[in-house]
Backbone as JSON Lines, residues from 0, in Angstrom:
{"i":0,"aa":"X","n":[-39.46,27.41,8.27],"ca":[-37.93,26.48,8.2],"c":[-39.13,25.49,7.27]}
{"i":1,"aa":"X","n":[-38.1,24.92,6.6],"ca":[-38.76,23.76,5.69],"c":[-38.9,22.14,6.22]}
{"i":2,"aa":"X","n":[-39.91,21.85,5.56],"ca":[-40.53,20.63,6.21],"c":[-39.26,19.21,6.45]}
{"i":3,"aa":"X","n":[-39.65,18.1,5.94],"ca":[-38.53,17.14,5.34],"c":[-37.8,17.55,4.3]}
{"i":4,"aa":"X","n":[-36.22,17.2,4.14],"ca":[-35.36,17.9,3.63],"c":[-34.67,16.37,3.32]}
{"i":5,"aa":"X","n":[-34.81,16.16,1.92],"ca":[-33.8,15.1,1.32],"c":[-32.54,15.07,1.51]}
{"i":6,"aa":"X","n":[-32.02,14.63,2.63],"ca":[-30.31,14.75,2.6],"c":[-29.48,14.61,1.52]}
{"i":7,"aa":"X","n":[-28.52,15.17,1.14],"ca":[-27.67,14.86,0.08],"c":[-26.9,13.92,-0.07]}
{"i":8,"aa":"X","n":[-26.45,13.38,1.54],"ca":[-25.49,12.42,1.61],"c":[-25.92,11.63,3.24]}
{"i":9,"aa":"X","n":[-25.29,10.44,3.55],"ca":[-25.31,9.9,4.95],"c":[-24.6,11.21,5.72]}
{"i":10,"aa":"X","n":[-24.84,11.75,6.92],"ca":[-24.2,12.3,7.69],"c":[-22.76,11.67,7.96]}
{"i":11,"aa":"X","n":[-21.75,12.29,7.59],"ca":[-20.29,11.83,7.6],"c":[-19.74,11.39,9.4]}
{"i":12,"aa":"X","n":[-20.31,11.89,10.49],"ca":[-20.22,10.86,11.61],"c":[-21.17,9.5,12.04]}
{"i":13,"aa":"X","n":[-22.14,9.32,10.86],"ca":[-23.28,8.41,10.88],"c":[-22.72,7.1,11.02]}
{"i":14,"aa":"X","n":[-22.9,6.14,11.62],"ca":[-22.42,4.81,12.17],"c":[-23.29,3.65,11.31]}
{"i":15,"aa":"X","n":[-24.29,4.26,10.68],"ca":[-24.92,3.2,10.19],"c":[-24.28,2.18,8.9]}
{"i":16,"aa":"X","n":[-23.11,2.56,8.14],"ca":[-22.21,1.8,7.59],"c":[-21.4,0.92,8.03]}
{"i":17,"aa":"X","n":[-21.08,0.96,9.76],"ca":[-20.38,0.09,10.19],"c":[-20.34,-1.13,9.93]}
{"i":18,"aa":"X","n":[-19.46,-2.2,9.45],"ca":[-19.86,-3.34,9.11],"c":[-20.66,-3.86,8.24]}
{"i":19,"aa":"X","n":[-21.14,-3.09,7.51],"ca":[-22.45,-3.35,5.96],"c":[-21.82,-3.4,4.93]}
{"i":20,"aa":"X","n":[-20.27,-3.06,4.64],"ca":[-20.01,-3.21,3.38],"c":[-20.27,-2.52,2.41]}
{"i":21,"aa":"X","n":[-21.25,-2.96,1.46],"ca":[-21.82,-2.02,0.33],"c":[-23.34,-2.2,0.33]}
{"i":22,"aa":"X","n":[-23.89,-1.14,-0.25],"ca":[-25.1,-1.08,-0.13],"c":[-25.81,-0.7,-1.66]}
{"i":23,"aa":"X","n":[-27.05,-1.24,-1.97],"ca":[-27.58,-1.19,-3.08],"c":[-28.5,-0.01,-3.34]}
{"i":24,"aa":"X","n":[-28.72,0.78,-2.42],"ca":[-29.85,1.59,-2.24],"c":[-29.37,2.19,-1.02]}
{"i":25,"aa":"X","n":[-29.73,3.65,-1.02],"ca":[-29.57,4.37,0.26],"c":[-30.2,5.57,0.27]}
{"i":26,"aa":"X","n":[-31.13,6.03,1.29],"ca":[-31.75,7.29,1.2],"c":[-31.7,8.19,2.53]}
{"i":27,"aa":"X","n":[-31.67,9.24,3.09],"ca":[-31.42,10.11,4.21],"c":[-32.35,11.31,4.02]}
{"i":28,"aa":"X","n":[-33.81,11.25,5.05],"ca":[-34.33,12.37,5.54],"c":[-33.67,13.3,6.35]}
{"i":29,"aa":"X","n":[-34.4,14.35,6.56],"ca":[-33.83,15.25,7.95],"c":[-34.62,16.47,8.12]}
{"i":30,"aa":"X","n":[-34.97,16.48,9.37],"ca":[-35.85,17.24,9.96],"c":[-35.13,18.24,10.93]}
{"i":31,"aa":"X","n":[-35.44,19.19,11.13],"ca":[-34.53,20.38,12.2],"c":[-36.02,20.88,12.94]}
{"i":32,"aa":"X","n":[-35.8,20.3,14.39],"ca":[-36.53,20.73,15.41],"c":[-35.84,21.64,16.69]}
{"i":33,"aa":"X","n":[-36.72,22.33,17.21],"ca":[-35.91,22.91,18.48],"c":[-36.38,22.04,19.69]}
{"i":34,"aa":"X","n":[-35.42,21.1,19.86],"ca":[-35.53,20.19,20.72],"c":[-34.13,19.6,21.46]}
{"i":35,"aa":"X","n":[-34.07,19.22,22.8],"ca":[-33.36,18.7,23.36],"c":[-33.33,16.93,23.75]}
{"i":36,"aa":"X","n":[-34.43,16.63,23.07],"ca":[-34.41,15.15,23.16],"c":[-33.58,14.28,23.07]}
{"i":37,"aa":"X","n":[-33.54,13.34,23.66],"ca":[-32.4,12.2,23.5],"c":[-32.79,11.53,22.0]}
{"i":38,"aa":"X","n":[-31.79,10.82,21.34],"ca":[-32.02,9.7,20.03],"c":[-32.99,8.98,20.41]}
{"i":39,"aa":"X","n":[-33.04,8.3,21.64],"ca":[-33.95,7.16,22.11],"c":[-35.39,7.67,21.69]}
{"i":40,"aa":"X","n":[-35.9,9.01,22.79],"ca":[-37.25,9.48,22.8],"c":[-37.44,10.01,21.14]}
{"i":41,"aa":"X","n":[-36.56,10.45,20.38],"ca":[-36.84,10.52,19.02],"c":[-37.3,9.5,18.42]}
{"i":42,"aa":"X","n":[-36.44,8.52,18.65],"ca":[-36.65,7.16,17.81],"c":[-37.74,6.54,18.06]}
{"i":43,"aa":"X","n":[-38.23,6.6,19.33],"ca":[-39.91,6.12,19.77],"c":[-40.47,6.98,19.03]}
{"i":44,"aa":"X","n":[-40.6,8.07,18.72],"ca":[-41.71,8.8,17.91],"c":[-41.67,8.64,16.77]}
{"i":45,"aa":"X","n":[-40.45,8.62,15.88],"ca":[-40.05,7.97,14.72],"c":[-40.9,6.76,14.21]}
{"i":46,"aa":"X","n":[-40.4,5.75,15.19],"ca":[-41.0,4.38,14.57],"c":[-42.1,4.05,15.37]}
{"i":47,"aa":"X","n":[-43.18,4.99,16.07],"ca":[-44.44,4.86,16.51],"c":[-44.83,5.1,15.07]}
{"i":48,"aa":"X","n":[-45.11,4.5,14.16],"ca":[-45.97,4.5,12.55],"c":[-47.17,5.02,12.94]}
{"i":49,"aa":"X","n":[-47.72,5.5,11.78],"ca":[-49.41,5.65,11.88],"c":[-49.82,4.75,11.72]}
{"i":50,"aa":"X","n":[-50.96,4.61,11.98],"ca":[-51.99,3.29,11.54],"c":[-52.21,2.64,10.56]}
{"i":51,"aa":"X","n":[-52.29,3.86,9.63],"ca":[-52.27,3.15,7.96],"c":[-51.01,2.49,7.75]}
{"i":52,"aa":"X","n":[-49.95,2.93,8.43],"ca":[-48.67,2.48,7.71],"c":[-48.58,0.76,8.32]}
{"i":53,"aa":"X","n":[-49.11,0.7,9.5],"ca":[-49.07,-0.61,10.32],"c":[-50.05,-1.34,9.39]}
{"i":54,"aa":"X","n":[-51.0,-0.97,8.89],"ca":[-52.05,-1.72,8.1],"c":[-50.99,-2.13,6.89]}
{"i":55,"aa":"X","n":[-50.59,-1.53,5.99],"ca":[-49.72,-1.78,5.02],"c":[-48.67,-2.49,5.2]}
{"i":56,"aa":"X","n":[-48.43,-2.31,6.7],"ca":[-47.09,-3.86,7.0],"c":[-48.02,-5.36,7.08]}
{"i":57,"aa":"X","n":[-49.21,-5.14,7.61],"ca":[-49.97,-6.47,8.03],"c":[-50.18,-6.82,6.27]}
{"i":58,"aa":"X","n":[-50.38,-6.46,5.3],"ca":[-50.77,-6.7,4.13],"c":[-49.63,-7.37,3.64]}
{"i":59,"aa":"X","n":[-48.24,-6.5,3.55],"ca":[-47.24,-6.72,3.26],"c":[-46.7,-8.25,3.67]}
{"i":60,"aa":"X","n":[-47.17,-8.48,5.3],"ca":[-46.81,-9.6,6.33],"c":[-47.42,-10.93,5.61]}
{"i":61,"aa":"X","n":[-48.5,-10.71,5.2],"ca":[-49.47,-11.6,4.83],"c":[-48.88,-12.15,3.14]}
{"i":62,"aa":"X","n":[-48.58,-11.48,2.68],"ca":[-48.13,-11.31,1.2],"c":[-46.79,-12.27,1.18]}
{"i":63,"aa":"X","n":[-45.51,-11.65,1.88],"ca":[-44.39,-11.91,1.82],"c":[-44.37,-13.43,2.59]}
{"i":64,"aa":"X","n":[-45.37,-13.95,3.66],"ca":[-45.06,-14.77,4.35],"c":[-44.84,-16.3,3.52]}
{"i":65,"aa":"X","n":[-45.85,-15.97,2.13],"ca":[-45.9,-17.01,1.28],"c":[-44.3,-17.69,0.73]}
{"i":66,"aa":"X","n":[-43.75,-16.75,0.88],"ca":[-42.35,-16.64,0.3],"c":[-41.25,-16.95,1.03]}
{"i":67,"aa":"X","n":[-41.73,-17.31,2.28],"ca":[-40.83,-17.36,3.42],"c":[-39.92,-16.69,3.92]}
{"i":68,"aa":"X","n":[-40.54,-15.17,3.83],"ca":[-40.11,-13.89,4.2],"c":[-40.08,-13.54,5.38]}
{"i":69,"aa":"X","n":[-39.46,-12.98,6.39],"ca":[-39.65,-12.84,7.87],"c":[-40.67,-11.71,7.93]}
{"i":70,"aa":"X","n":[-41.39,-11.78,8.71],"ca":[-42.74,-10.98,9.34],"c":[-42.64,-10.64,10.65]}
{"i":71,"aa":"X","n":[-43.51,-9.54,11.05],"ca":[-43.46,-8.99,12.46],"c":[-44.03,-8.04,12.82]}
{"i":72,"aa":"X","n":[-44.22,-7.86,13.79],"ca":[-45.38,-6.21,14.26],"c":[-44.38,-5.73,15.15]}
{"i":73,"aa":"X","n":[-45.03,-4.56,15.12],"ca":[-44.27,-3.41,15.94],"c":[-44.21,-3.95,17.32]}
{"i":74,"aa":"X","n":[-43.16,-3.49,18.2],"ca":[-43.3,-3.75,19.48],"c":[-43.49,-2.34,20.4]}
{"i":75,"aa":"X","n":[-44.48,-1.56,20.07],"ca":[-44.84,-0.51,20.66],"c":[-45.08,-0.55,22.17]}
{"i":76,"aa":"X","n":[-45.25,-1.74,23.02],"ca":[-45.71,-1.99,24.06],"c":[-44.34,-1.86,24.9]}
{"i":77,"aa":"X","n":[-43.5,-1.91,24.15],"ca":[-41.77,-2.12,24.94],"c":[-41.19,-0.61,24.44]}
{"i":78,"aa":"X","n":[-41.97,0.19,24.33],"ca":[-41.29,1.53,24.12],"c":[-40.42,1.83,25.26]}
{"i":79,"aa":"X","n":[-39.19,2.35,25.11],"ca":[-37.93,2.58,25.79],"c":[-37.63,3.93,25.95]}
{"i":80,"aa":"X","n":[-37.02,4.61,27.16],"ca":[-36.42,5.85,26.84],"c":[-34.8,5.18,26.77]}
{"i":81,"aa":"X","n":[-34.55,4.12,26.52],"ca":[-33.0,3.93,26.25],"c":[-33.21,2.6,25.31]}
{"i":82,"aa":"X","n":[-32.83,2.4,24.1],"ca":[-32.67,1.19,23.54],"c":[-31.25,0.83,23.3]}
{"i":83,"aa":"X","n":[-31.17,-0.46,24.16],"ca":[-29.67,-0.84,24.09],"c":[-29.81,-2.2,23.0]}
{"i":84,"aa":"X","n":[-28.46,-2.05,22.55],"ca":[-28.12,-3.19,21.46],"c":[-29.04,-4.35,21.55]}
{"i":85,"aa":"X","n":[-29.77,-4.79,21.0],"ca":[-30.66,-6.16,21.03],"c":[-31.82,-5.71,21.45]}
{"i":86,"aa":"X","n":[-32.52,-4.47,21.71],"ca":[-34.12,-4.46,22.0],"c":[-34.4,-4.38,20.61]}
{"i":87,"aa":"X","n":[-35.86,-4.09,20.76],"ca":[-36.74,-3.76,19.16],"c":[-37.13,-2.52,19.32]}
{"i":88,"aa":"X","n":[-36.86,-1.85,18.31],"ca":[-37.73,-0.35,18.34],"c":[-38.67,-0.56,17.04]}
{"i":89,"aa":"X","n":[-39.55,-0.43,17.46],"ca":[-40.87,-0.49,16.66],"c":[-40.77,-1.74,15.63]}
{"i":90,"aa":"X","n":[-40.66,-1.92,14.73],"ca":[-40.34,-3.64,13.75],"c":[-39.1,-3.89,14.07]}
{"i":91,"aa":"X","n":[-38.03,-3.08,14.47],"ca":[-36.52,-3.58,13.96],"c":[-35.85,-3.62,15.4]}
{"i":92,"aa":"X","n":[-34.6,-4.33,15.0],"ca":[-33.87,-4.99,15.97],"c":[-32.77,-4.03,15.98]}
{"i":93,"aa":"X","n":[-32.08,-3.23,17.34],"ca":[-30.9,-2.21,17.21],"c":[-29.91,-3.12,17.54]}
{"i":94,"aa":"X","n":[-28.72,-2.75,16.64],"ca":[-27.42,-3.56,16.22],"c":[-26.81,-2.66,16.56]}
{"i":95,"aa":"X","n":[-26.64,-1.45,16.69],"ca":[-25.65,-0.39,17.38],"c":[-25.77,0.94,17.19]}
{"i":96,"aa":"X","n":[-25.27,1.81,18.35],"ca":[-25.82,2.9,18.95],"c":[-24.52,3.57,19.6]}
{"i":97,"aa":"X","n":[-25.04,5.14,19.74],"ca":[-24.01,5.75,20.33],"c":[-25.05,6.78,20.89]}
{"i":98,"aa":"X","n":[-24.32,7.98,21.5],"ca":[-25.12,8.99,22.1],"c":[-25.94,9.54,21.05]}
{"i":99,"aa":"X","n":[-25.71,9.84,19.99],"ca":[-26.44,10.58,18.7],"c":[-27.26,9.57,17.7]}
{"i":100,"aa":"X","n":[-26.85,8.34,17.78],"ca":[-27.45,7.15,16.83],"c":[-27.84,6.17,17.37]}
{"i":101,"aa":"X","n":[-29.07,5.5,16.71],"ca":[-29.49,4.33,17.24],"c":[-29.62,3.41,15.6]}
{"i":102,"aa":"X","n":[-29.02,2.31,15.48],"ca":[-29.07,1.67,14.19],"c":[-29.86,0.3,14.33]}
{"i":103,"aa":"X","n":[-30.92,0.36,13.41],"ca":[-31.71,-0.97,13.61],"c":[-31.65,-1.71,12.1]}
{"i":104,"aa":"X","n":[-31.79,-3.1,12.41],"ca":[-31.92,-3.87,10.91],"c":[-32.52,-4.99,11.24]}
{"i":105,"aa":"X","n":[-32.55,-5.43,9.88],"ca":[-33.31,-6.62,9.76],"c":[-32.43,-7.71,8.33]}
{"i":106,"aa":"X","n":[-32.19,-8.64,8.54],"ca":[-31.66,-9.43,7.41],"c":[-32.57,-10.43,7.03]}
{"i":107,"aa":"X","n":[-32.5,-10.96,5.86],"ca":[-33.56,-11.81,5.38],"c":[-32.61,-12.44,3.85]}
{"i":108,"aa":"X","n":[-33.26,-13.5,3.52],"ca":[-32.88,-14.57,2.58],"c":[-32.86,-13.35,1.17]}
{"i":109,"aa":"X","n":[-33.85,-12.3,1.19],"ca":[-34.01,-11.63,-0.11],"c":[-33.06,-10.3,0.04]}
{"i":110,"aa":"X","n":[-33.11,-9.83,1.19],"ca":[-32.29,-8.24,1.43],"c":[-31.95,-8.09,2.9]}
{"i":111,"aa":"X","n":[-30.89,-7.45,2.83],"ca":[-30.44,-6.99,4.28],"c":[-30.66,-5.28,4.41]}
{"i":112,"aa":"X","n":[-31.29,-4.73,5.61],"ca":[-31.06,-3.43,5.59],"c":[-30.93,-2.95,6.74]}
{"i":113,"aa":"X","n":[-30.7,-1.6,7.0],"ca":[-30.33,-0.94,8.1],"c":[-31.33,0.2,8.19]}
{"i":114,"aa":"X","n":[-31.44,0.56,9.27],"ca":[-32.26,2.02,9.21],"c":[-31.99,2.75,10.5]}
{"i":115,"aa":"X","n":[-31.35,4.18,10.27],"ca":[-30.97,4.75,11.68],"c":[-31.78,6.08,12.0]}
{"i":116,"aa":"X","n":[-31.36,6.24,13.27],"ca":[-32.16,7.68,13.64],"c":[-30.89,8.51,14.31]}
{"i":117,"aa":"X","n":[-30.59,9.6,13.6],"ca":[-28.97,10.28,13.8],"c":[-29.35,11.28,14.14]}
{"i":118,"aa":"X","n":[-28.84,12.02,15.5],"ca":[-29.07,13.4,16.08],"c":[-27.7,14.17,15.91]}
{"i":119,"aa":"X","n":[-27.97,15.69,15.3],"ca":[-26.77,16.48,15.5],"c":[-27.12,18.03,15.55]}
{"i":120,"aa":"X","n":[-26.75,18.47,16.63],"ca":[-26.94,19.94,17.2],"c":[-26.69,21.08,16.2]}
{"i":121,"aa":"X","n":[-27.88,21.61,15.96],"ca":[-27.33,22.6,14.88],"c":[-27.94,24.35,15.56]}
{"i":122,"aa":"X","n":[-27.0,24.82,16.16],"ca":[-27.39,25.72,16.95],"c":[-28.56,25.63,17.88]}
{"i":123,"aa":"X","n":[-29.42,26.56,17.64],"ca":[-31.09,26.13,18.68],"c":[-31.81,24.74,18.07]}
{"i":124,"aa":"X","n":[-31.49,24.44,17.35],"ca":[-32.0,23.33,16.47],"c":[-31.49,21.97,16.61]}
{"i":125,"aa":"X","n":[-32.15,20.85,16.94],"ca":[-31.54,19.67,16.74],"c":[-31.91,18.99,15.17]}
{"i":126,"aa":"X","n":[-30.99,18.65,14.21],"ca":[-31.28,18.23,13.2],"c":[-31.4,16.43,13.22]}
{"i":127,"aa":"X","n":[-32.07,16.42,13.05],"ca":[-32.9,14.78,12.62],"c":[-32.49,14.16,11.35]}
{"i":128,"aa":"X","n":[-32.06,13.1,11.54],"ca":[-31.85,12.29,10.11],"c":[-32.13,10.74,10.35]}
{"i":129,"aa":"X","n":[-32.96,10.4,9.41],"ca":[-33.42,8.99,9.39],"c":[-32.81,8.54,7.97]}
{"i":130,"aa":"X","n":[-31.84,7.44,8.15],"ca":[-31.24,7.07,6.91],"c":[-31.61,5.38,6.89]}
{"i":131,"aa":"X","n":[-31.57,5.24,5.55],"ca":[-32.37,3.48,5.2],"c":[-30.98,3.08,4.48]}
{"i":132,"aa":"X","n":[-30.38,1.98,4.74],"ca":[-29.5,1.43,3.4],"c":[-29.9,0.11,3.3]}
{"i":133,"aa":"X","n":[-29.8,-0.35,1.95],"ca":[-30.23,-1.84,1.54],"c":[-29.14,-2.64,0.41]}
{"i":134,"aa":"X","n":[-29.29,-3.76,0.95],"ca":[-28.26,-4.8,0.31],"c":[-29.28,-6.06,-0.04]}
{"i":135,"aa":"X","n":[-29.54,-6.04,-1.71],"ca":[-29.83,-6.66,-2.26],"c":[-29.1,-8.39,-2.23]}
{"i":136,"aa":"X","n":[-29.42,-9.39,-1.66],"ca":[-29.25,-10.83,-1.75],"c":[-29.48,-11.56,-2.97]}
{"i":137,"aa":"X","n":[-30.46,-11.11,-3.71],"ca":[-30.94,-11.94,-4.76],"c":[-31.87,-10.75,-5.62]}
{"i":138,"aa":"X","n":[-31.84,-11.49,-6.88],"ca":[-33.26,-11.25,-7.7],"c":[-34.34,-10.62,-7.04]}
{"i":139,"aa":"X","n":[-35.12,-11.27,-6.13],"ca":[-36.12,-11.54,-5.6],"c":[-35.89,-10.06,-4.54]}
{"i":140,"aa":"X","n":[-34.86,-9.84,-4.14],"ca":[-34.78,-8.72,-3.22],"c":[-34.63,-7.26,-3.73]}
{"i":141,"aa":"X","n":[-34.2,-7.47,-5.29],"ca":[-34.23,-6.08,-6.48],"c":[-35.9,-5.88,-6.42]}
{"i":142,"aa":"X","n":[-36.72,-6.83,-6.65],"ca":[-37.86,-6.64,-7.1],"c":[-38.92,-6.48,-6.16]}
{"i":143,"aa":"X","n":[-38.65,-6.8,-4.63],"ca":[-39.2,-6.73,-3.67],"c":[-39.1,-5.31,-3.12]}
{"i":144,"aa":"X","n":[-37.79,-4.73,-3.07],"ca":[-37.65,-3.18,-2.93],"c":[-38.33,-2.47,-4.13]}
{"i":145,"aa":"X","n":[-38.13,-2.83,-5.43],"ca":[-38.79,-1.97,-6.12],"c":[-40.22,-1.75,-6.04]}
{"i":146,"aa":"X","n":[-41.0,-2.81,-5.62],"ca":[-42.31,-2.55,-5.09],"c":[-42.93,-1.61,-3.77]}
{"i":147,"aa":"X","n":[-41.79,-2.11,-2.97],"ca":[-41.85,-1.52,-1.75],"c":[-41.11,-0.08,-1.52]}
{"i":148,"aa":"X","n":[-40.25,0.29,-2.45],"ca":[-39.79,1.7,-2.02],"c":[-40.57,2.79,-2.23]}
{"i":149,"aa":"X","n":[-41.41,3.17,-3.05],"ca":[-42.31,4.18,-2.81],"c":[-42.9,4.25,-1.55]}
{"i":150,"aa":"X","n":[-43.71,3.06,-0.93],"ca":[-44.32,3.19,-0.07],"c":[-43.3,3.57,1.21]}
{"i":151,"aa":"X","n":[-42.16,3.13,1.22],"ca":[-40.9,3.44,2.25],"c":[-40.89,4.93,2.24]}
{"i":152,"aa":"X","n":[-40.72,5.59,1.16],"ca":[-40.45,6.95,0.95],"c":[-41.46,7.59,1.68]}
{"i":153,"aa":"X","n":[-42.91,7.49,1.47],"ca":[-44.18,7.97,1.9],"c":[-44.24,7.77,3.2]}
{"i":154,"aa":"X","n":[-43.89,6.75,3.63],"ca":[-43.97,6.49,5.3],"c":[-42.94,7.19,6.03]}
{"i":155,"aa":"X","n":[-41.66,7.37,5.59],"ca":[-40.67,7.96,6.37],"c":[-41.15,9.59,6.21]}
{"i":156,"aa":"X","n":[-41.31,10.04,4.97],"ca":[-41.46,11.62,5.28],"c":[-42.7,11.77,6.01]}
{"i":157,"aa":"X","n":[-43.85,10.97,5.64],"ca":[-44.87,11.07,6.42],"c":[-44.68,11.33,8.26]}
{"i":158,"aa":"X","n":[-44.07,10.25,8.53],"ca":[-43.58,10.16,10.05],"c":[-42.93,11.3,10.21]}
{"i":159,"aa":"X","n":[-41.88,11.44,9.77],"ca":[-40.91,12.67,10.12],"c":[-41.79,14.13,9.98]}
{"i":160,"aa":"X","n":[-42.56,14.35,9.23],"ca":[-43.64,15.41,9.11],"c":[-44.6,15.62,10.37]}
{"i":161,"aa":"X","n":[-44.64,14.35,10.75],"ca":[-45.41,14.23,12.17],"c":[-44.96,14.46,13.0]}
{"i":162,"aa":"X","n":[-43.49,14.19,13.42],"ca":[-42.24,14.6,14.44],"c":[-42.4,16.09,14.4]}
{"i":163,"aa":"X","n":[-42.24,16.52,13.26],"ca":[-41.68,17.71,13.16],"c":[-42.84,18.71,13.49]}
{"i":164,"aa":"X","n":[-43.96,18.31,13.24],"ca":[-45.36,19.01,13.3],"c":[-45.84,19.1,15.03]}
{"i":165,"aa":"X","n":[-45.12,18.21,15.57],"ca":[-45.26,18.09,17.32],"c":[-44.4,18.96,17.82]}
{"i":166,"aa":"X","n":[-43.25,19.57,17.26],"ca":[-42.22,20.6,18.07],"c":[-42.61,21.99,17.42]}
{"i":167,"aa":"X","n":[-43.71,22.41,16.77],"ca":[-44.15,23.64,16.65],"c":[-44.91,24.31,17.56]}
């Protein structure tokens, strides 16, 4: 079975775009695992990032705090078996959800983004999608994301490979 797949499009039944209007950037990655875990359990596993990714976020926070951007630390101590709207999953706030998807978001003066964990039964496997959408609010948002995008892609793919390996 292929590892992490770059999906051709955001799954049609995903709710990540609800109320977001337009995005300037989107990506979607997929893994297939032999699992019956809930979207909440998978969100915990996916957004419990590796230590090196947390270290990169610490560096990022120190740099962007100078520019008045939001900083934060992950809320791993508050991991849940169910993430209601308003709770935090890792670094992000849950803004929408249903039984197959959890949408998290952060809005700041330079950009707004959403990320979701979406699950879909595919025979004996569960297809798990992590989708990110970004809207730039100004030129600084474009510059910031240009710098962050390669790290974002590495972190998402690495995390999904780790989750997939746990089901082998």
